[in-house]
C-alpha positions as CSV (number, residue, x, y, z in Angstrom):
1,M,-255.6,89.1,12.6
2,A,-258.4,89.8,9.5
3,S,-257.9,92.2,6.8
4,P,-260.2,95.4,6.5
5,E,-262.8,93.3,4.6
6,Q,-263.0,91.1,7.3
7,I,-264.8,91.1,10.3
8,T,-263.7,89.5,13.6
9,P,-265.6,86.5,15.3
10,V,-267.0,88.4,17.7
11,A,-268.7,90.8,15.7
12,V,-270.0,87.9,13.2
13,Q,-271.8,86.0,17.0
14,E,-273.5,89.7,16.8
15,L,-274.4,90.3,13.4
16,L,-276.3,86.4,14.0
17,A,-278.2,87.7,16.7
18,D,-280.4,89.5,15.3
19,P,-283.4,87.4,14.2
20,A,-283.7,89.2,10.1
21,L,-280.8,86.9,9.1
22,A,-282.8,84.0,9.9
23,R,-282.8,82.1,7.1
24,N,-281.4,80.1,3.4
25,W,-278.4,82.3,2.3
26,D,-276.5,81.6,-1.0
27,L,-273.0,82.2,-1.3
28,D,-272.3,85.0,-4.0
29,P,-269.6,83.0,-6.7
30,S,-268.7,87.1,-7.2
31,R,-267.7,87.4,-4.3
32,S,-266.1,84.3,-3.5
33,T,-262.4,82.5,-3.3
34,V,-261.3,79.4,-1.2
35,L,-257.7,80.2,-1.0
36,L,-255.6,76.9,0.0
37,S,-252.0,77.1,1.8
38,N,-249.3,74.0,1.8
39,R,-246.2,72.7,2.5
40,S,-244.8,70.7,0.5
41,M,-241.3,68.9,-0.1
42,W,-240.4,68.2,3.7
43,G,-241.6,72.1,4.3
44,L,-239.5,73.2,2.0
45,A,-241.7,75.2,-0.4
46,R,-245.1,76.7,0.6
47,V,-248.0,76.4,-2.1
48,T,-250.4,78.6,-2.1
49,G,-253.2,79.4,-5.1
50,S,-256.5,80.1,-5.4
51,F,-260.3,78.5,-6.3
52,H,-262.7,81.1,-8.6
53,Q,-265.4,78.4,-9.6
54,I,-267.3,77.4,-6.0
55,T,-271.2,77.6,-5.3
56,G,-272.9,77.2,-2.1
57,S,-275.6,77.8,0.8
58,A,-275.8,78.6,4.1
59,T,-279.6,78.8,6.9
60,V,-279.3,80.6,9.5
61,S,-281.7,79.7,12.4
62,P,-283.1,81.9,14.7
63,A,-280.6,81.1,17.7
64,G,-277.8,81.9,15.8
65,E,-276.5,78.4,14.5
66,V,-275.5,78.4,11.4
67,T,-275.4,74.8,8.8
68,G,-274.1,75.0,4.8
69,D,-272.4,74.1,2.3
70,V,-269.7,74.9,0.0
71,T,-268.3,72.7,-3.3
72,V,-265.2,73.7,-4.8
73,A,-264.7,73.5,-8.7
74,A,-261.1,71.7,-7.8
75,A,-260.0,71.5,-11.7
76,C,-260.1,75.5,-11.5
77,A,-257.6,75.6,-9.4
78,A,-255.3,78.7,-10.0
79,T,-251.2,78.4,-8.0
80,V,-248.5,80.4,-7.6
81,R,-246.2,77.3,-8.2
82,C,-247.1,76.3,-12.6
83,D,-245.1,73.0,-11.9
84,S,-247.9,72.5,-8.8
85,T,-251.8,73.2,-10.8
86,P,-251.8,69.9,-12.9
87,R,-251.2,67.7,-10.0
88,L,-254.4,69.2,-8.0
89,T,-256.3,69.0,-11.4
90,S,-255.1,65.0,-11.5
91,T,-258.0,62.6,-12.5
92,R,-256.9,61.0,-8.9
93,L,-258.1,64.3,-6.3
94,T,-260.7,65.8,-9.4
95,S,-262.5,62.3,-9.2
96,A,-262.1,61.6,-5.2
97,S,-265.2,60.8,-3.8
98,P,-266.3,62.6,-0.1
99,G,-263.9,61.5,2.2
100,T,-261.5,59.6,0.2
């Protein structure tokens, strides 16, 4: 269910049908957050958190197709469980290259 700040997939498709949106877009980091949620310890404990240092861009085609990328600064994770944050920001995670 969408929160009041979110719009539904149908509404997004209707917006993308507007040819005025066809251009390059930059993500606004001051208004954007990447959230995470994962069950650990065999599903007994849920770890949730967020990343606030993100950048990204997208291109909307005249046909309403969207392509883009988002980069997340994994070292800047904030979790509810403080003991999990060091694991999220370890060198093993933050130095991984795409596809590893």
